[in-house]
N, C-alpha and C positions, 0 to 999 in steps of 0.2 A: 140356301141346303139346314137342313133337323134335320139329328144325329134321334130314330125312332126305338126308345128302352123296349122288346118284344120280353114276354114272359110266356111258355107254352108249358103242355107236361103231355104221357103216353096215352096209350087208351086205357089203360089201371091206376094213375095220377100219381104211380113209383117216384116216377121219374122227374122233374120241372125242366128246363131249359129256359136258359138269359144268352140275350147277345142287345150289339145292337143293329142300324141299319141304318147307314145314313145317306141312301140310294135304292128306295125299295126294291130288289128285282125277284123274276122266280126263274131256275132254272129246270127242264128237265130232262133225263139220259132216257135213250131206248138198247142200250146195248143188254147183252148176252145176259150178263149180272146184275144189273139195275130191274129187267124183270121177269127172272128167275127168285128174286128176291123177292121183290113187291108184288109177281102178280100181272105186275105194267109197267108202267114206266115210272123213274125215279123222278120225283119233285122236290125240289125245295130250293132254300131259300140262300140270293145273296148278303151273305151278311156280311157287317165290319173288320175284317183278319183282330183272330187271337180277342173276338171276345164271348162269342159261346163259351159257357160255365155250365155244367151238367147239377142237378143234387138228388141222386137217386142208387136202385144199383141195374148200375152195369155190365157188358155185357162189348166185347169185339171178339173180329173175327178178323180176321188179317186172307181177305179173299184174293190178293196178290200179288207179285215183291214191293209195289207199288201202292196199291191200295187198304184200305182196310173202310169197313163197316159198324159201328156198333148198334142197342139194340141195347132195351128195356132188359136187366134181367128175368123182373118179375112175366112179366105179358110178350114180349115178346117187338113189342112197335120199332118197327129201324127208326133209329134216332142222325143217327147224320150220317153223311157217308164221308174218307176224308183221304189225305194221301198220310202214309205212314211213319214217312219221317217227322207228323203233326202241324208242318202246315196245307192249309187248303181247306176249313172241314165246312163241308155241306150241310145244314142241319135236315130233317127233312120237315118238307111245307106243312106237313100234316099234325102236327107239332102243334100251333098255334090258330088261335081263330083265324077264320079267315085265308090263310095261306100271310098276315099279319099284309090285307091290305096291298100288296105285292105284284106285279105285271111280271106276263112274260116273258123275259128279252132271250131266250138263249133254249135250245136242242142239240142232246152232244146227240153224237150217230145218229139223225136225222133219218138215214142211209138205211139202217137196219129197223125201223118204227114198220110196225107187222100189218100194217092193213088200215090204218087211220093216219090220221095228218091231224095237226091243232092248227088250228084255223089263226090270225092274226098275223099282221108284220113284224118277224123277229129274226133275227139270225136262229141257221142252220149249218150244223157245223157234221158232214159227214168222221163217222171212225177213223178214216184218217188225218183228216187236222185236229179233231178233239182227242188222240195218240201225240199228236207235234207239243199239241198245248201243255201236255198234261201231263206225259213221259215219250221223249223222243228215246231215248238210249233204247230203252226194252222194247222196244217192236207194240204188236196186238193186240198185247196178254194184259188185263186187265187187275 
């Protein structure tokens, strides 16, 4: 297993992202908030825990009791979705060229996908399964 150092940037280039990936993977989320925030599904990379760092003008929006979203303070590009306690950061795949060559491995809220499906033999979690994984105490709100 080799560790890849990845670097990416937002749309305007004001924010630079750095992370490491031991096992390149991409995740997709179809929840209502991700779709409202991005106008589509949110595609993120599975990176090594604690390896994500940013340089540049950052803005954070606390989207629920347990989650937050960070974006570029200049252009508004989505930088990551993560847990409000700081554990679990999922950087936007679009920050990195060719999504860091990561393969799609997991869909969250697959049952909320609006009439389209992603091809491939990857894991698909329902809203209930996703909530149980990330925030079992909070119920159904993100």
